[in-house]
FIVEXDO-123830 format. One record per residue (C-alpha): residue number from 0; x, y, z. Coordinates in pm, whole numbers, plus 50000, padded with zeros to 5 digits. Layout:
N
> NUM X Y Z
...
! end
This chain:
551
> 0 72856 86458 13989
> 1 72854 86148 13769
> 2 72865 85794 13905
> 3 73147 85708 13665
> 4 73389 85953 13833
> 5 73228 86019 14171
> 6 73567 85964 14341
> 7 73680 86311 14228
> 8 73416 86479 14447
> 9 73454 86286 14775
> 10 73715 86328 15047
> 11 74000 86075 15005
> 12 73967 85942 15360
> 13 73596 85875 15313
> 14 73668 85714 14976
> 15 73926 85478 15128
> 16 73692 85371 15408
> 17 73404 85331 15162
> 18 73616 85117 14931
> 19 73723 84899 15225
> 20 73358 84855 15325
> 21 73264 84761 14969
> 22 73551 84514 14920
> 23 73488 84355 15262
> 24 73122 84293 15177
> 25 72962 84540 15417
> 26 72705 84638 15151
> 27 72461 84359 15231
> 28 72174 84460 15003
> 29 72114 84692 14708
> 30 71776 84710 14537
> 31 71602 84921 14273
> 32 71268 84908 14094
> 33 71335 85165 13824
> 34 71715 85184 13781
> 35 71699 85536 13921
> 36 71638 85515 14295
> 37 71852 85261 14482
> 38 71803 85146 14840
> 39 72087 84974 15023
> 40 72180 84838 15365
> 41 72538 84872 15487
> 42 72674 84693 15793
> 43 72883 84911 16025
> 44 72861 84950 16400
> 45 72488 84914 16312
> 46 72304 84838 15990
> 47 72253 85172 15811
> 48 72014 85249 15528
> 49 72146 85434 15222
> 50 71944 85578 14935
> 51 72099 85693 14605
> 52 71908 85859 14319
> 53 72047 85878 13964
> 54 71912 86057 13658
> 55 71903 85905 13308
> 56 72270 86001 13254
> 57 72381 85835 13579
> 58 72435 86170 13748
> 59 72397 86143 14126
> 60 72109 86377 14209
> 61 72051 86269 14569
> 62 72231 86068 14836
> 63 72122 85990 15192
> 64 72239 85775 15483
> 65 72072 85749 15823
> 66 72404 85726 16008
> 67 72499 86015 16242
> 68 72800 86134 16035
> 69 72769 86507 15960
> 70 73123 86628 15890
> 71 73092 86619 15513
> 72 72854 86571 15224
> 73 72915 86195 15199
> 74 72984 85926 15459
> 75 73173 85598 15416
> 76 72847 85402 15387
> 77 72734 85614 15091
> 78 73079 85581 14934
> 79 73061 85201 14972
> 80 72724 85193 14796
> 81 72853 85419 14517
> 82 73144 85179 14461
> 83 72895 84890 14448
> 84 72675 85075 14199
> 85 72968 85174 13979
> 86 73096 84817 13985
> 87 72760 84691 13865
> 88 72707 84952 13594
> 89 73059 84965 13449
> 90 73164 84600 13480
> 91 72823 84436 13463
> 92 72898 84245 13785
> 93 72643 84199 14064
> 94 72664 84494 14301
> 95 72644 84287 14620
> 96 72617 83934 14739
> 97 72334 83930 14990
> 98 72458 83764 15307
> 99 72119 83676 15450
> 100 71779 83681 15285
> 101 71544 83745 15579
> 102 71235 83636 15388
> 103 71401 83306 15298
> 104 71526 83248 15652
> 105 71183 83311 15805
> 106 71011 83093 15543
> 107 71224 82800 15661
> 108 71104 82831 16021
> 109 70808 82647 16169
> 110 70503 82823 16317
> 111 70611 82769 16680
> 112 70958 82903 16608
> 113 70816 83212 16435
> 114 70590 83279 16736
> 115 70889 83245 16968
> 116 71097 83484 16754
> 117 70819 83745 16743
> 118 70763 83729 17119
> 119 71135 83755 17187
> 120 71174 84058 16959
> 121 70862 84216 17110
> 122 71017 84189 17456
> 123 71318 84388 17335
> 124 71120 84632 17122
> 125 70783 84725 17279
> 126 70683 84927 16971
> 127 70664 84605 16772
> 128 70423 84457 17026
> 129 70203 84768 17002
> 130 70199 84752 16623
> 131 70111 84382 16610
> 132 69835 84407 16870
> 133 69691 84706 16689
> 134 69710 84540 16348
> 135 69523 84233 16463
> 136 69274 84400 16702
> 137 68913 84276 16693
> 138 68675 84492 16489
> 139 68473 84600 16792
> 140 68789 84718 16969
> 141 68946 84902 16673
> 142 68840 85258 16758
> 143 68926 85228 17127
> 144 69256 85057 17043
> 145 69339 85334 16795
> 146 69273 85612 17046
> 147 69485 85433 17305
> 148 69771 85377 17059
> 149 69768 85743 16946
> 150 69781 85866 17308
> 151 70061 85625 17404
> 152 70292 85741 17126
> 153 70221 86105 17202
> 154 70279 86064 17576
> 155 70597 85860 17525
> 156 70738 86138 17306
> 157 70698 86404 17577
> 158 71001 86534 17765
> 159 70905 86747 18065
> 160 70559 86788 17918
> 161 70688 86905 17578
> 162 70759 86736 17243
> 163 71053 86891 17057
> 164 71076 86881 16678
> 165 71306 86577 16680
> 166 71040 86363 16850
> 167 70729 86483 16668
> 168 70756 86211 16400
> 169 70771 85944 16671
> 170 70474 86102 16853
> 171 70268 86075 16533
> 172 70339 85707 16465
> 173 70020 85592 16636
> 174 69820 85837 16425
> 175 69994 85717 16108
> 176 69914 85353 16186
> 177 69551 85446 16250
> 178 69524 85629 15918
> 179 69682 85336 15739
> 180 69415 85110 15887
> 181 69145 85363 15789
> 182 69267 85349 15430
> 183 69250 84968 15440
> 184 68891 84994 15560
> 185 68802 85208 15258
> 186 68943 84937 15030
> 187 68731 84681 15216
> 188 68417 84893 15167
> 189 68376 84971 15537
> 190 68336 85350 15505
> 191 68188 85407 15851
> 192 68483 85251 16032
> 193 68725 85435 15803
> 194 68560 85766 15899
> 195 68563 85682 16271
> 196 68931 85584 16260
> 197 69030 85900 16075
> 198 68826 86119 16311
> 199 68989 85946 16611
> 200 69320 86094 16496
> 201 69208 86458 16486
> 202 69152 86561 16849
> 203 69469 86419 17010
> 204 69690 86535 16721
> 205 69541 86885 16720
> 206 69599 86912 17096
> 207 69966 86828 17034
> 208 70012 87177 16891
> 209 69974 87318 17244
> 210 70287 87140 17369
> 211 70506 87057 17069
> 212 70740 87219 16819
> 213 70579 87137 16484
> 214 70826 87341 16278
> 215 70856 87049 16032
> 216 70480 87048 15971
> 217 70417 86689 16077
> 218 70100 86769 16271
> 219 69950 86965 15982
> 220 70031 86682 15742
> 221 69852 86424 15961
> 222 69549 86651 16013
> 223 69513 86711 15639
> 224 69560 86344 15561
> 225 69296 86241 15816
> 226 69040 86483 15672
> 227 69129 86368 15321
> 228 69059 86006 15421
> 229 68723 86110 15570
> 230 68634 86280 15240
> 231 68757 85985 15035
> 232 68553 85739 15240
> 233 68236 85945 15201
> 234 68284 86009 14828
> 235 68347 85643 14746
> 236 68063 85499 14951
> 237 67802 85776 14921
> 238 67589 85612 14655
> 239 67585 85285 14847
> 240 67457 85436 15173
> 241 67088 85449 15255
> 242 66937 85760 15418
> 243 66982 85627 15770
> 244 67351 85550 15710
> 245 67405 85890 15546
> 246 67245 86068 15840
> 247 67460 85877 16088
> 248 67786 85957 15908
> 249 67685 86319 15848
> 250 67611 86378 16217
> 251 67938 86214 16327
> 252 68142 86441 16097
> 253 67940 86755 16176
> 254 67977 86696 16549
> 255 68355 86679 16503
> 256 68360 86998 16292
> 257 68169 87196 16556
> 258 68409 87115 16840
> 259 68553 87423 17008
> 260 68906 87296 16956
> 261 68886 87408 16592
> 262 68845 87773 16695
> 263 69163 87928 16561
> 264 69223 87631 16328
> 265 68933 87702 16098
> 266 69083 87550 15781
> 267 69048 87204 15934
> 268 68695 87287 16045
> 269 68614 87396 15690
> 270 68763 87075 15558
> 271 68520 86874 15769
> 272 68228 87101 15684
> 273 68310 87057 15315
> 274 68275 86680 15363
> 275 67938 86747 15525
> 276 67833 86940 15213
> 277 67862 86615 15014
> 278 67549 86496 15196
> 279 67338 86803 15106
> 280 67140 86647 14818
> 281 66949 86513 15118
> 282 66720 86810 15197
> 283 66706 86748 15572
> 284 67083 86726 15601
> 285 67123 87037 15385
> 286 66889 87231 15608
> 287 67078 87120 15918
> 288 67417 87214 15772
> 289 67300 87556 15650
> 290 67155 87628 15993
> 291 67491 87550 16153
> 292 67671 87767 15897
> 293 67444 88060 15986
> 294 67524 88011 16354
> 295 67898 88003 16282
> 296 67879 88318 16067
> 297 67691 88506 16338
> 298 67946 88407 16603
> 299 68250 88481 16385
> 300 68308 88838 16511
> 301 68474 89123 16323
> 302 68850 89048 16327
> 303 69061 88983 16017
> 304 69043 88608 16081
> 305 68666 88639 16123
> 306 68641 88800 15779
> 307 68845 88514 15637
> 308 68611 88266 15806
> 309 68303 88440 15663
> 310 68446 88408 15313
> 311 68506 88038 15372
> 312 68146 87999 15489
> 313 68027 88168 15168
> 314 68242 87930 14964
> 315 68077 87640 15145
> 316 67737 87785 15069
> 317 67841 87804 14705
> 318 67944 87435 14712
> 319 67598 87346 14841
> 320 67415 87561 14585
> 321 67628 87430 14296
> 322 67581 87072 14412
> 323 67206 87095 14468
> 324 67056 87387 14274
> 325 67241 87386 13942
> 326 67450 87621 13729
> 327 67211 87915 13709
> 328 67168 87943 14086
> 329 67543 87904 14138
> 330 67619 88183 13889
> 331 67365 88412 14058
> 332 67535 88347 14394
> 333 67876 88429 14240
> 334 67762 88772 14121
> 335 67590 88843 14452
> 336 67935 88806 14608
> 337 68144 88946 14322
> 338 68339 89181 14551
> 339 68493 88878 14721
> 340 68808 88789 14526
> 341 68739 88413 14528
> 342 68402 88468 14360
> 343 68543 88727 14118
> 344 68796 88467 14009
> 345 68520 88209 13961
> 346 68331 88457 13742
> 347 68646 88533 13540
> 348 68737 88169 13478
> 349 68379 88094 13375
> 350 68382 88387 13129
> 351 68714 88265 12988
> 352 68572 87915 12939
> 353 68285 88045 12725
> 354 68501 88302 12543
> 355 68331 88612 12686
> 356 68654 88814 12686
> 357 68484 89153 12720
> 358 68327 89029 13043
> 359 68669 88913 13161
> 360 68815 89261 13096
> 361 68528 89427 13281
> 362 68573 89201 13584
> 363 68952 89239 13584
> 364 68958 89618 13550
> 365 68703 89666 13827
> 366 68895 89414 14040
> 367 69222 89604 13991
> 368 69054 89924 14106
> 369 68883 89763 14405
> 370 69195 89575 14520
> 371 69454 89841 14428
> 372 69612 89822 14776
> 373 69661 89443 14744
> 374 69948 89382 14502
> 375 69898 89008 14478
> 376 69535 89038 14371
> 377 69609 89320 14128
> 378 69874 89101 13965
> 379 69626 88813 13938
> 380 69362 89032 13767
> 381 69626 89166 13527
> 382 69727 88812 13432
> 383 69365 88727 13355
> 384 69337 89052 13160
> 385 69632 88939 12946
> 386 69447 88614 12869
> 387 69145 88818 12758
> 388 69363 89027 12524
> 389 69501 88702 12381
> 390 69148 88576 12323
> 391 69050 88902 12152
> 392 69368 88910 11942
> 393 69447 89254 12086
> 394 69822 89258 12011
> 395 69885 89617 12120
> 396 69746 89564 12470
> 397 69927 89230 12497
> 398 70255 89407 12416
> 399 70189 89682 12668
> 400 70098 89444 12950
> 401 70378 89195 12878
> 402 70628 89483 12881
> 403 70498 89593 13222
> 404 70520 89236 13352
> 405 70886 89219 13245
> 406 70969 89519 13462
> 407 70785 89362 13752
> 408 71023 89064 13748
> 409 70806 88832 13534
> 410 71046 88669 13285
> 411 70775 88422 13177
> 412 70626 88702 12965
> 413 70950 88764 12774
> 414 70889 88489 12521
> 415 70528 88602 12479
> 416 70639 88959 12416
> 417 70903 88850 12165
> 418 70644 88643 11979
> 419 70431 88953 11925
> 420 70694 89112 11695
> 421 70851 89005 11367
> 422 71233 88961 11372
> 423 71304 89303 11219
> 424 71086 89482 11475
> 425 71221 89278 11764
> 426 71582 89396 11723
> 427 71480 89754 11795
> 428 71243 89654 12079
> 429 71513 89441 12245
> 430 71758 89734 12234
> 431 71502 89954 12409
> 432 71434 89685 12674
> 433 71806 89642 12748
> 434 71858 90019 12777
> 435 71558 90052 13008
> 436 71692 89779 13238
> 437 72044 89930 13236
> 438 71906 90267 13343
> 439 71768 90108 13660
> 440 71983 90133 13971
> 441 71963 89760 14035
> 442 71914 89516 13749
> 443 71660 89247 13830
> 444 71700 88876 13766
> 445 71486 88925 13454
> 446 71762 89137 13299
> 447 72012 88857 13355
> 448 71769 88601 13209
> 449 71721 88816 12899
> 450 72091 88869 12825
> 451 72148 88495 12870
> 452 71851 88411 12647
> 453 71977 88644 12373
> 454 72344 88552 12431
> 455 72444 88918 12470
> 456 72803 88847 12569
> 457 72911 89208 12622
> 458 72628 89263 12870
> 459 72702 88927 13036
> 460 73068 89023 13079
> 461 72970 89361 13228
> 462 72729 89183 13462
> 463 73005 88947 13577
> 464 73233 89244 13643
> 465 72968 89384 13876
> 466 72883 89045 14032
> 467 73205 88845 14028
> 468 73065 88535 14197
> 469 72837 88474 13896
> 470 73136 88400 13672
> 471 73113 88039 13798
> 472 72773 88008 13627
> 473 72810 88247 13335
> 474 73156 88163 13202
> 475 73016 87922 12932
> 476 72856 88224 12760
> 477 73195 88400 12739
> 478 73426 88122 12624
> 479 73400 88197 12251
> 480 73404 88577 12251
> 481 73568 88688 12579
> 482 73793 88399 12682
> 483 74075 88604 12835
> 484 73840 88837 13027
> 485 73644 88538 13163
> 486 73968 88366 13269
> 487 74090 88676 13453
> 488 73754 88726 13622
> 489 73742 88366 13740
> 490 74097 88388 13882
> 491 74015 88715 14060
> 492 73707 88561 14216
> 493 73903 88256 14337
> 494 74181 88477 14477
> 495 73926 88700 14648
> 496 73752 88395 14800
> 497 74086 88258 14925
> 498 74170 88589 15094
> 499 73838 88596 15275
> 500 73850 88247 15426
> 501 74049 88106 15717
> 502 73905 87763 15799
> 503 73899 87422 15634
> 504 73537 87445 15527
> 505 73619 87768 15344
> 506 73928 87615 15188
> 507 73718 87327 15058
> 508 73480 87576 14899
> 509 73772 87753 14729
> 510 73905 87421 14600
> 511 73560 87339 14464
> 512 73578 87665 14268
> 513 73920 87566 14138
> 514 73783 87232 14016
> 515 73514 87419 13820
> 516 73784 87654 13686
> 517 73990 87352 13579
> 518 73698 87207 13382
> 519 73646 87541 13210
> 520 74001 87653 13133
> 521 74205 87333 13147
> 522 74477 87169 13354
> 523 74761 87404 13261
> 524 74580 87715 13381
> 525 74452 87545 13698
> 526 74797 87405 13792
> 527 74948 87750 13747
> 528 74681 87900 13974
> 529 74725 87627 14236
> 530 75101 87687 14235
> 531 75052 88058 14289
> 532 74809 87995 14576
> 533 75049 87746 14740
> 534 75326 88001 14719
> 535 75109 88279 14861
> 536 74959 88077 15146
> 537 75259 87874 15266
> 538 75159 87935 15629
> 539 74813 87785 15591
> 540 74870 87407 15610
> 541 74499 87322 15597
> 542 74463 87516 15272
> 543 74777 87353 15128
> 544 74633 87014 15224
> 545 74306 87082 15039
> 546 74490 87222 14737
> 547 74698 86904 14725
> 548 74383 86693 14688
> 549 74285 86854 14357
> 550 74354 86611 14076
! end
C-alpha cells in the first residue's frame, strides 16, 4: 500500500487511535538516514519502537512495532507513525516535535550527577551494570570477564534447566558483547586478544544446543560469527606476526578445533581448521596440521557423516597445497580426487576459465554417469555442460538442453532458448512447447510463466478457469481481450470464498479481494457485488460489518 492513501488498508478503529496518538504528540521521535527506513518512538503505556520502510515510490514495504498487539497487521503506534510520515511528506511539515533530547539533557549534567544517574539506573536494571563493567574491564581481566558474562546470561535464561526459543536471544547477549569487543580489538591491532575473545564464545554457546530450542538459528549465527572473527583477526595480522607469535596463535586455535565437543558439529571444526591452514606457509606448522588431519581421517569411521568429514579433510588438504605448493600441485591433487564432486566442480570451473570446453564436456558427461542417482549433482553437471556448448557455439545442443531444462521446471532457460531461434522459427517452436505442456497432466509453473511472458490470453483465461484463485493476479492480462470473462471469474471466486468462510478473519480476506476487484473493474461493479453479498448474507453481522468498511 502507498503512504499517500494508507488509511484505506487499515482498520478504522486502529486508524482513529493512531490519529489521536499522532495529534496528541505521542510520536516523540522519527529519524531516517536514507529517506527509506524510518525509526520512531511512540509513547503509550510504555515507549514502543516502530520501524517503517518505504520504496522509492513511497510504497510501504515493511512495518514493525515491538508492542504486544497481534490482532491485526497494524497497531495504533504504527498508524500514528504513518500519519506523522504522511504529514511530513505531503505537507512538508516536521513529522514530530521531539519532547526530550536525551543527548542534550545528559550533556547539561555534571560528572557527579551522571555517575549518580548511572548507578541509580544500574540498581534497577542489572544488565546495564554487567554491560558497563564488561565494557570497561582491565585488559588482563578481559577473557575471564567475558567467560563469566557469557555464562551469566546463559544461566539466567534457563527455565527448569532449559532455554526455550523466546529466551535464546537473551541467553546469547553475553556472547554478542564479547564478539563486539573482539571486533574492536581487531581494529586496535590486538589480534591475539581478538582471537581469545572469539574462542571464549565457542564452548559455552555450543553446549547451549544440549538444553535449548535453537529453532531460530541464533546459536549457529553466533558460532559462525565467532569463527569468522577468528579468521579475520588472523588474516589481517598474519604478516605482522613473527614466528613465535604465529606458533602461539596456531596452537590456541588448533587446540580449540580438536576438542571433542565438535564431534557431530564438524562444520565448525572445519572452520577452525581452515583458519589453521592460513599458517601453513610455516613448514613446521604445516607438518603439525597435516599430522592432525591424518589422525582425524583415520578416526572418522565409515558412516555417511564420516564420508562427508573425509571430503572436508581433503578440501582442507587442497587449501594447504594450493596455498603452499602452487597451481600445478593443486591441479594434480584435484584430478587425484576427481570422483569427489567438489573437486570435479573445481576442475570444471578451471577448464571454463581457460576456455577448454571439450574438457568441460568430458568432465560433465562422466559426472552425470557417475552421479546418475543424485539428481542435484546431475543437474549441476548439465548446467555446466550448457555453458560449454555456449562456449563452443554449439546451437543445436544448446537448444536440446534448454528444452529439457524447461520441462524440468527451469524457466530461466526460456529466454536462452528463444534467443537461439529467429522470429519466424520461434513461432512454430513456441506452438510445440505450449502443446507439449498442455499434454501434461499437471502444468508446471514454467507453463504459466511462458503464457504470461508471451501474453497468450486464451491460455491464461483457460488457466484461470482451472485455478480460479489466480484471477486475482492474472486479471491484468485479460482486461483488453477477455474483460467480461475475467469479470465473471473474479466474481465467482469472491462468491466461492464468501461461501467457504464463517469468521471475521475470513470475512476480512474476502473484503480484501473485493478491494482488488474494485481497483480492476471499478466502483459500479464492486458496489453491485457488495449489495448482492449483503442481501445474501443478511444473517452474518460480522460479514456485513466488514463489507460496510469498504470505501
